[in-house]
C-alpha angles and dihedrals in degrees: 000000000000119000123241094266091053092048091050091049091050091050091050090050091050091049091049090051091050092051091048092050092050091048091051091050090049090053090048091052090050092051092049093044107035093163094054120113121234090258091052091049090051091048091051090047091050091050091049091050090052098044109020115156115265096023101072090129095035133278100288138042115274138173114257113215114228 
């Protein structure tokens, strides 16, 4: 089992990857919508984060209660 320092390092890596992914998606939205204001870009990004394809039920497997 990893020690606390390794677990913290892994968490930091995961958070960095998340931030990078969000920044890349923001850039993609700007390229596809060059006329959009900053507020519109952020709204589109927020919508994408809520409803992105492939993650309709969340990012990981989960048990659905009947």
